[in-house]
C-alpha positions in Angstrom: 0.0 0.0 0.0 1.5 3.3 -1.0 1.3 6.9 0.3 -1.6 9.0 -1.1 -1.5 12.7 -0.6 -2.9 15.8 -2.3 -1.5 19.3 -1.6 -3.6 22.4 -1.2 -2.5 25.9 -0.3 -4.6 28.0 2.0 -4.5 31.5 3.3 -7.0 32.0 6.1 -5.2 34.7 8.1 -8.5 36.6 8.4 -10.4 33.6 9.7 -10.6 32.1 13.2 -11.2 28.6 14.5 -11.2 26.9 11.1 -10.6 23.2 11.3 -8.9 20.9 8.8 -12.3 19.3 8.1 -13.6 22.8 7.0 -10.7 23.2 4.6 -11.2 19.6 3.3 -14.9 20.2 2.6 -14.0 23.4 0.7 -11.3 21.7 -1.3 -13.4 18.7 -2.1 -16.8 20.2 -2.9 -18.6 17.9 -5.3 -16.0 15.1 -4.9 -16.9 11.6 -3.6 -13.6 11.0 -1.9 -12.8 12.8 1.3 -9.5 12.8 3.2 -9.0 11.0 6.5 -6.4 13.3 7.9 -3.7 15.8 6.8 -0.1 16.7 7.1 0.4 20.1 8.7 3.8 21.6 9.5 5.4 18.1 9.1 3.0 16.3 11.4 0.0 14.2 10.7 -3.1 15.7 12.2 -6.8 14.7 12.4 -9.5 16.5 10.6 -10.6 17.9 14.0 -7.4 20.0 14.3 -7.8 23.8 14.2 -5.8 25.5 11.5 -3.3 28.3 12.2 -4.9 31.7 11.6 -1.8 33.9 11.4 0.0 32.9 8.2 -0.1 31.0 5.0 0.4 27.2 5.2 0.2 24.1 3.1 -1.9 21.1 3.8 -1.3 17.6 2.4 -4.5 15.7 2.6 -4.2 12.0 3.5 -6.7 9.6 1.8 -8.0 6.2 2.7 -5.7 4.3 0.3 -2.6 5.2 2.2 -0.6 3.5 5.0 -1.0 6.6 7.2 -4.8 6.6 6.9 -4.9 2.9 7.7 -2.8 3.5 10.9 -5.2 6.2 11.9 -8.3 4.0 11.3 -6.8 1.2 13.4 -5.8 3.6 16.2 -9.5 4.7 16.3 -10.6 1.1 16.3 -8.5 0.5 19.4 -10.3 3.5 20.9 -13.6 1.9 20.1 -12.5 -1.4 21.6 -11.5 0.4 24.8 -14.9 2.1 25.0 -16.7 -1.3 24.5 -14.6 -2.9 27.3 -15.6 -0.2 29.7 -19.3 -0.6 28.8 -19.2 -4.4 29.2 -16.9 -4.5 32.2 -17.2 -1.3 34.3 -14.1 -0.4 36.1 -11.8 -1.7 33.4 -8.4 0.0 33.7 -6.8 0.9 30.3 -3.2 0.7 29.2 -1.9 1.5 25.8 -4.0 1.0 22.6 -1.9 1.9 19.5 -2.0 0.8 15.9 0.6 -1.7 14.9 1.6 -3.5 11.7 -1.4 -5.2 10.3 -3.8 -4.1 13.1 -4.1 -2.7 16.6 -4.2 -3.8 20.2 -5.5 -2.6 23.5 -4.0 -3.4 26.9 -6.3 -3.5 29.9 -7.2 -5.0 33.3 -10.7 -6.1 34.1 -12.4 -7.7 37.1 -12.3 -11.1 35.4 -10.1 -12.8 32.8 -11.2 -12.3 29.2 -10.9 -15.4 27.0 -11.2 -16.0 23.3 -14.8 -17.0 23.7 -15.5 -13.4 24.9 -14.3 -11.8 21.6 -17.5 -12.2 19.7 -19.4 -10.5 22.5 -16.9 -7.6 22.5 -17.0 -7.3 18.7 -20.8 -7.2 18.9 -20.7 -4.3 21.4 -18.3 -2.4 19.1 -20.6 -3.0 16.1 -23.7 -1.9 18.0 -22.0 1.3 18.9 -21.2 2.0 15.3 -24.5 0.8 13.7 -26.7 2.3 16.3 -25.2 5.8 15.9 -23.7 5.7 19.4 -20.2 5.6 18.0 -20.5 9.3 17.3 -17.7 11.6 16.3 -14.2 11.7 17.7 -13.9 15.1 19.4 -10.4 16.3 20.2 -9.9 18.2 23.5 -6.7 20.0 24.5 -6.3 20.4 28.3 -3.6 21.5 30.8 -1.5 19.0 32.6 -3.3 19.7 35.9 -6.7 19.2 34.2 -5.5 15.9 32.6 -4.5 14.6 36.1 -8.0 15.4 37.5 -9.7 13.7 34.5 -7.7 10.5 34.9 -8.2 10.5 38.7 -12.0 11.0 38.2 -12.3 8.2 35.6 -10.2 5.8 37.6 -7.4 5.2 35.1 -4.2 4.6 37.1 -2.1 3.3 34.2 -2.8 6.4 32.1 -2.2 8.6 35.1 1.2 7.1 35.7 2.1 7.6 32.0 1.0 11.2 32.2 3.1 11.9 35.3 6.2 10.1 34.2 6.4 10.6 30.4 4.2 13.6 29.6 5.1 16.0 32.5 7.0 18.3 30.2 4.3 18.5 27.5 2.6 21.8 27.2 -0.5 20.2 25.6 -2.3 17.1 26.7 -4.9 15.7 24.3 -8.0 13.7 25.1 -10.5 12.3 22.6 -14.2 12.1 23.5 -16.5 9.6 21.9 -20.0 9.7 23.4 -19.6 9.1 27.1 -16.0 7.8 26.7 -13.1 10.2 27.3 -9.5 8.9 26.9 -6.1 10.5 26.9 -4.6 9.9 23.4 -2.0 11.4 21.2 -4.3 10.8 18.2 -5.0 11.5 15.5 -8.3 9.7 15.1 -10.8 9.5 12.3 -13.6 12.1 12.3 -16.5 9.7 12.7 -17.0 6.2 14.0 -19.0 5.4 10.9 -15.7 4.5 9.2 -15.1 1.8 11.8 -17.3 -0.9 10.3 -14.8 -3.4 8.9 -12.8 -4.9 11.8 -12.1 -8.2 13.5 -10.8 -9.0 16.9 -8.1 -11.7 16.5 -6.8 -12.9 19.8 -6.3 -12.2 23.5 -2.9 -12.7 25.3 -1.2 -11.9 28.5 1.2 -9.0 28.9 2.5 -6.6 31.6 2.2 -2.9 32.1 4.9 -1.3 30.0 6.1 -4.8 29.0 7.9 -5.1 32.3 7.5 -8.6 33.9 7.9 -7.1 37.3 4.9 -4.8 36.8 1.2 -5.6 37.0 -0.2 -8.3 34.8 -2.5 -7.1 32.0 -4.4 -8.6 29.1 -4.1 -7.6 25.4 -6.7 -7.9 22.7 -5.3 -7.8 19.1 -7.5 -6.8 16.2 -7.3 -5.5 12.7 -9.4 -3.0 10.7 -9.7 -1.8 7.1 -11.6 0.7 5.1 -13.6 -1.9 3.2 -15.0 -5.4 3.8 -13.1 -6.6 0.7 -9.7 -5.6 2.1 -10.6 -7.1 5.5 -11.6 -10.4 3.9 -8.4 -10.5 1.8 -6.4 -10.0 5.0 -8.2 -12.7 6.9 -7.7 -15.1 3.9 -4.0 -14.3 4.0 -3.9 -15.0 7.7 -5.7 -18.3 7.2 -3.2 -19.3 4.5 -0.3 -18.2 6.7 -1.7 -20.5 9.4 -1.6 -23.4 7.1 1.9 -22.6 6.1 3.2 -22.1 9.6 6.8 -23.4 9.5 6.3 -25.0 12.9 3.5 -27.2 11.5 5.2 -27.9 8.1 8.5 -28.5 9.8 7.0 -31.4 11.8 4.9 -32.6 8.8 7.9 -32.7 6.4 10.4 -33.8 9.1 12.7 -30.9 8.6 13.8 -30.0 12.2 13.0 -30.8 15.8 12.8 -28.9 19.0 13.2 -31.0 22.2 13.1 -29.7 25.8 15.8 -32.2 26.7 18.2 -30.4 24.4 17.0 -26.9 25.5 14.7 -24.0 24.8 15.5 -21.9 21.8 17.8 -24.5 20.1 17.1 -26.6 17.1 18.0 -30.1 15.9 18.2 -30.3 12.1 16.7 -33.6 10.8 18.2 -35.2 7.6 15.7 -33.5 5.2 16.1 -30.1 6.9 19.9 -30.6 6.9 19.7 -30.9 3.1 17.9 -27.5 2.8 20.4 -25.9 5.1 23.3 -27.4 3.2 22.0 -26.2 -0.1 21.5 -22.7 1.3 25.1 -22.7 2.6 26.4 -23.9 -0.8 24.5 -21.1 -2.6 25.9 -18.5 -0.2 29.4 -19.9 -0.4 29.4 -19.9 -4.2 27.9 -16.3 -4.4 30.2 -14.8 -1.8 33.4 -16.4 -3.1 32.3 -15.2 -6.6 32.1 -11.7 -5.1 35.6 -11.8 -3.7 34.8 -12.8 -0.1 37.2 -15.3 1.6 35.8 -17.8 4.1 37.3 -17.8 7.6 36.5 -19.8 10.8 36.7 -18.5 14.3 35.8 -19.9 17.7 32.4 -19.7 19.3 33.9 -18.3 22.5 36.2 -15.4 23.2 37.7 -13.4 25.9 35.5 -10.8 27.5 37.8 -8.0 26.6 37.7 -8.8 22.9 33.9 -8.2 22.7 34.1 -5.1 24.8 36.6 -3.6 22.4 34.1 -3.8 19.6 31.2 -2.4 21.7 29.3 -5.7 21.2 28.6 -6.3 24.9 27.3 -9.9 25.5 27.3 -9.4 29.2 24.1 -7.5 29.6 20.6 -8.8 30.3 20.9 -10.7 27.0 24.0 -12.6 28.0 24.8 -16.0 29.2 27.0 -16.3 32.3 30.7 -15.8 31.8 33.0 -18.7 32.5 36.6 -18.7 33.4 39.6 -20.6 31.9 41.8 -19.7 34.9 41.8 -17.2 37.7 42.5 -14.2 35.6 40.6 -15.0 32.4 36.9 -14.8 31.6 35.3 -16.0 28.5 31.9 -15.6 26.9 29.8 -17.1 24.1 30.1 -14.8 21.2 27.1 -12.7 20.0 28.7 -11.9 16.6 31.8 -12.8 14.6 32.9 -9.3 13.9 35.5 -9.0 16.7 37.2 -12.2 15.6 37.3 -11.1 12.0 39.1 -7.9 13.1 41.7 -10.0 14.8 42.1 -12.0 11.6 42.7 -8.7 9.8 45.4 -7.9 12.3 47.1 -11.2 11.9 49.9 -9.5 10.0 50.6 -5.9 8.9 48.4 -5.1 5.9 49.3 -3.2 2.7 47.1 -1.2 0.4 47.7 -3.9 -2.2 45.6 -6.4 -0.1 42.6 -4.1 0.0 39.7 -4.5 -0.2 39.9 -7.5 2.1 36.6 -9.4 2.4 35.9 -12.1 5.0 32.8 -14.2 5.6 31.8 -16.9 8.0 28.9 -19.1 8.8 29.3 -18.5 12.5 27.5 -20.1 15.4 26.5 -17.4 17.9 24.4 -17.3 21.1 22.1 -14.7 22.5 20.0 -14.9 25.6 16.8 -13.5 24.2 13.7 -13.1 26.4 10.2 -13.9 25.2 8.6 -16.8 23.5 10.8 -19.4 21.6 8.9 -21.3 19.0 10.2 -22.7 15.8 13.1 -21.2 13.9 12.4 -17.5 13.9 13.5 -16.7 17.5 16.4 -18.7 19.0 19.1 -18.6 21.6 21.7 -20.4 19.4 21.8 -19.9 15.7 24.1 -19.5 12.7 24.8 -16.0 11.2 26.1 -15.4 7.7 28.5 -12.8 8.9 30.7 -10.8 6.5 33.0 -7.9 6.8 34.9 -5.7 4.4 38.1 -3.8 5.2 39.0 -1.2 2.6 40.5 2.2 2.0 38.3 5.3 2.2 38.5 5.6 -1.6 37.2 2.1 -2.1 34.4 2.3 0.5 31.6 3.6 -1.7 32.1 0.9 -4.3 32.4 -1.8 -1.6 29.1 -0.6 0.0 27.3 -0.8 -3.3 28.9 -4.2 -4.0 27.4 -5.5 -0.7 24.0 -4.1 -1.4 24.0 -5.6 -5.0 25.0 -9.0 -3.6 22.1 -8.9 -1.1 19.7 -7.9 -3.9 20.7 -10.9 -6.0 20.5 -13.3 -3.0 16.9 -12.2 -2.3 15.7 -12.3 -5.9 17.0 -15.9 -6.2 14.3 -17.0 -3.8 11.5 -15.2 -5.5 11.0 -12.5 -2.9 9.4 -9.3 -4.3 9.1 -5.6 -3.6 12.7 -5.1 -2.3 12.9 -2.0 -0.1 16.0 -0.3 1.2 15.5 1.3 4.5 18.1 3.8 5.6 19.7 3.5 9.0 20.8 7.1 9.5 21.6 9.3 12.5 18.8 11.0 14.4 18.3 13.0 17.5 17.3 10.1 19.8 19.8 10.3 22.6 22.0 7.5 21.2 25.8 7.9 21.7 27.1 7.7 18.1 30.6 6.8 17.0 32.2 9.3 14.6 31.5 12.9 14.1 28.3 14.4 12.7 30.2 15.5 9.6 31.3 11.8 9.0 27.7 10.6 9.3 26.4 13.3 6.9 29.1 12.6 4.3 28.6 8.8 4.3 24.8 9.0 4.5 25.0 11.0 1.2 27.3 8.4 -0.3 25.0 5.6 0.7 22.0 7.3 -1.0 24.1 7.9 -4.1 25.2 4.2 -4.3 21.7 2.9 -3.8 20.5 5.2 -6.6 23.2 3.8 -8.9 21.5 0.4 -8.4 18.1 1.9 -9.2 16.9 1.3 -5.6 14.6 3.7 -3.9 15.4 4.3 -0.2 13.0 4.9 2.7 13.7 6.0 6.3 13.0 3.7 9.2 15.8 1.1 9.4 17.4 0.1 12.7 20.1 2.6 13.4 23.6 1.3 14.4 25.5 3.6 16.7 28.8 2.6 15.0 27.9 4.1 11.6 25.2 4.6 8.9 23.8 1.9 6.7 20.8 0.2 5.2 18.4 -2.6 5.9 16.9 -4.8 3.2 13.2 -5.7 3.4 11.2 -7.9 1.0 7.7 -9.3 0.7 7.1 -13.1 0.7 4.5 -14.9 -1.4 1.8 -14.0 1.2 2.6 -10.3 1.0 4.2 -10.2 4.4 7.3 -8.0 4.9 10.6 -9.4 6.3 13.9 -7.8 7.1 16.8 -9.8 5.6 20.2 -8.3 5.3 22.0 -5.3 6.7 25.0 -3.3 5.4 26.5 -0.6 7.5 29.7 1.3 8.0 31.6 1.0 11.3 33.4 4.1 12.6 34.1 2.6 16.0 36.0 -0.7 15.6 38.8 0.6 13.3 39.5 3.5 15.6 42.3 4.0 18.1 40.0 3.5 21.1 39.0 0.1 19.8 41.3 -2.0 17.7 43.4 0.7 16.0 43.4 -0.9 12.6 45.9 0.2 9.9 47.4 -0.5 6.6 50.5 0.8 4.7 49.4 3.1 1.9 51.0 4.0 -1.4 52.9 6.8 0.5 54.5 4.2 2.8 52.6 5.7 5.7 50.0 4.0 8.0 46.4 4.7 7.2 43.2 3.6 9.0 40.9 1.3 6.9 37.2 1.6 6.6 35.1 -1.3 7.9 31.8 -2.4 6.5 29.5 -5.0 8.1 27.4 -7.1 5.9 24.9 -9.8 7.0 23.5 -11.5 3.9 20.1 -13.1 4.8 20.8 -12.8 8.5 20.7 -16.2 10.3 20.2 -19.6 8.5 17.5 -20.6 11.0 15.3 -17.6 10.7 15.7 -17.4 6.9 14.8 -21.1 6.4 11.8 -20.6 8.7 10.5 -17.8 6.4 11.4 -19.9 3.3 9.3 -22.8 4.5 6.3 -20.5 4.7 7.2 -18.6 1.5 7.3 -21.8 -0.5 4.6 -23.5 1.6 7.0 -26.3 2.1 7.3 -26.9 -1.7 10.9 -26.0 -2.3 12.3 -25.5 -5.8 14.2 -28.4 -7.2 17.6 -27.3 -6.2 16.7 -27.0 -2.5 14.2 -29.9 -2.2 15.3 -32.7 0.2 13.8 -35.2 -2.2 14.1 -34.1 -5.8 12.8 -37.0 -7.7 10.7 -40.1 -6.8 10.4 -43.1 -9.1 7.0 -44.8 -9.2 6.4 -48.2 -10.7 3.1 -49.3 -12.2 3.8 -53.0 -11.3 6.5 -54.9 -9.3 7.7 -56.4 -12.6 9.3 -53.0 -13.5 11.3 -52.7 -10.3 14.5 -54.0 -11.7 14.6 -51.4 -14.5 13.4 -48.7 -12.0 16.3 -49.4 -9.7 18.7 -49.1 -12.7 17.2 -45.7 -13.4 17.4 -44.7 -9.7 21.1 -45.6 -9.7 21.9 -43.5 -12.7 20.2 -40.4 -11.2 21.9 -40.9 -7.8 25.3 -41.2 -9.5 24.7 -37.7 -11.0 24.1 -36.2 -7.6 20.3 -36.0 -7.9 18.4 -36.8 -4.7 16.2 -39.7 -5.7 14.1 -42.3 -4.0 11.9 -45.1 -5.3 8.3 -46.2 -4.3 8.3 -49.9 -5.1 5.2 -50.9 -3.1 2.4 -52.9 -4.6 -0.1 -50.1 -4.7 -2.1 -48.4 -7.4 -0.1 -45.8 -9.3 -2.7 -43.1 -8.5 -2.2 -43.6 -4.7 1.6 -43.3 -5.2 1.3 -40.1 -7.2 -1.0 -38.5 -4.6 1.4 -39.5 -1.8 4.4 -37.9 -3.7 2.4 -34.7 -4.3 1.3 -34.5 -0.6 5.0 -34.9 0.4 5.8 -32.1 -2.1 8.3 -34.0 -4.2 9.0 -31.8 -7.3 9.2 -34.6 -9.9 7.9 -38.1 -10.3 9.2 -40.6 -12.8 6.6 -43.2 -13.7 7.7 -46.5 -15.1 5.5 -49.1 -16.8 5.7 -51.3 -19.9 6.1 -48.5 -22.4 9.0 -47.0 -20.5 10.7 -50.4 -20.0 10.5 -51.1 -23.7 11.7 -47.7 -24.8 14.3 -47.3 -21.9 12.6 -44.0 -21.0 10.8 -42.5 -18.0 7.4 -40.7 -17.9 8.1 -37.4 -16.2 5.4 -35.9 -14.0 5.7 -32.4 -12.5 4.2 -32.0 -9.1 2.2 -28.9 -10.2 1.9 -29.1 -14.0 1.3 -32.8 -14.3 2.5 -35.0 -17.2 5.6 -33.7 -19.0 5.8 -36.6 -21.5 8.4 -39.4 -21.9 12.1 -38.7 -21.9 15.2 -40.9 -22.4 16.8 -41.3 -19.0 20.0 -39.4 -19.9 17.9 -36.5 -21.3 15.8 -36.4 -18.1 19.0 -36.2 -16.1 20.4 -33.4 -18.2 17.1 -31.5 -17.8 17.0 -31.8 -14.1 20.7 -30.9 -13.7 20.2 -27.7 -15.7 17.3 -26.7 -13.5 19.4 -27.4 -10.4 22.4 -25.6 -11.7 20.4 -22.5 -12.7 18.5 -22.6 -9.3 15.4 -22.0 -11.3 12.1 -21.2 -9.8 9.8 -23.2 -12.1 6.7 -22.3 -10.2 5.7 -19.2 -8.2 6.7 -19.4 -4.6 3.8 -20.9 -2.5 2.4 -23.0 -5.4 1.4 -26.4 -4.0 
């Protein structure tokens, strides 16, 4: 969904108390489509907002087919949910209720526990408010801090009151929104009328804590989603249902790819033979691509001295760390969180010359992080394998090397059929973070990064995760279900090469020591998380080159088994992963079993094939492909494997 704005210039210096809605009505007289909100002085505001009366200004109207409008709609739906909870369960204490990706939520505490079975009742109350006209308009009220305190005390909302006193004390303006009898402190903006809140669905209820702090009071959270049309809502619900079917935890068990066992530990994975094949093929692909791009593979230990990681600023000894362990009285070691520090030491193995640069290292490194929260499947783990790469180069080479890394990430992701590649910039902002390097260094290299992305034809967007060490980009893509994933980061490191960290150097053409630039690159992030997404992206039906079982031979009758085994042997000797189904069953049942087990190709052998020394090729999706001589079939499959071809759209089963 893209952004949708329309600009209008207004001069209302002679008018007083004109709202955005008044300007919108004047600008859209006779039009069917009205805006949902507007952008004024760089901020998104609701239609309830009073326009400035002292000078000219420009409004950018925001329409329903934009991401901004959808976020406002969902924020308002959370407001409607909170109101319904108070009507159904008087005395409910409210927490936060923001819009989030794909929906909204509301945190609350009631006199009794809310369960999934209560959601239809709550939905019904929300719908009755809208349909019965009680939803009303969203009226924005601006009050003083003292008045806000009194309102929250009178309405019995201690969580909101704490937030006001601890986080909003310095705010000159405190905003409340009134909807009928319901008054709630909210930053807004909200839609103008609850009539827009007709297409929503409450999805689930979970446990949480106030401010996400396990030491604070236990709350409940209801998740929901909302759209501007029933059609969009139904499309979203359909995608969710399909995603549920494709859940990698379900398919992982069904296809016997990996296992999680409490006897081994929480947040760690056992790769079963079929899953190990997928992982090995992914490793082979990355190894080939990265060596082709001039990266050299290195190996480093999974533990290191405490001081080593501290030098790089990657502190594994915080709340996300495992306990340190000592090798002797004066030495402490830790499980590494990344491979970067060790790659720096490899760079320092001997004095470097400008002739060696750029120097590119990569490693499939096992790392450990003590993450809190739920561990389930492959997407959130305590022990995983990162594809960690680092480039050491001169300042003159850095722009080309940065572009080289981004280009490599782009090719990786396109190979797997991901779409809508987006580059999110990870640039410096005024957020209280302590940054390495000077502001001038950041501004210079931020400009370089934008230029290099432009050379690749890539549009950049703000919003990536900022790394204090230096500027960079995050890569995001959409899978076959239209869900967005972050895979791959490239960023410059001003800290590690510096004198206060590792004091890196190389001898330049002038025979003087110079400090190299360092670029971090994590193509596809961790193997485990990437494979977890791939399982869902392909719905378990991997392309031929990745499929654990590439070909299955099916015989029409036991009398063809001897020839079938000869064919199987020829395929296996060419490195094709092949099995044979030689049971005395009807051929239709064998075909169905192979399709359910998502085998890409079936080779059917009967009398005709035996006489002609051929095989009848059947594609799992397209069906019969005709008869081929065995050697020709082998060549065809090997070409498809070599080219890593996506014969069918991802997710086709």
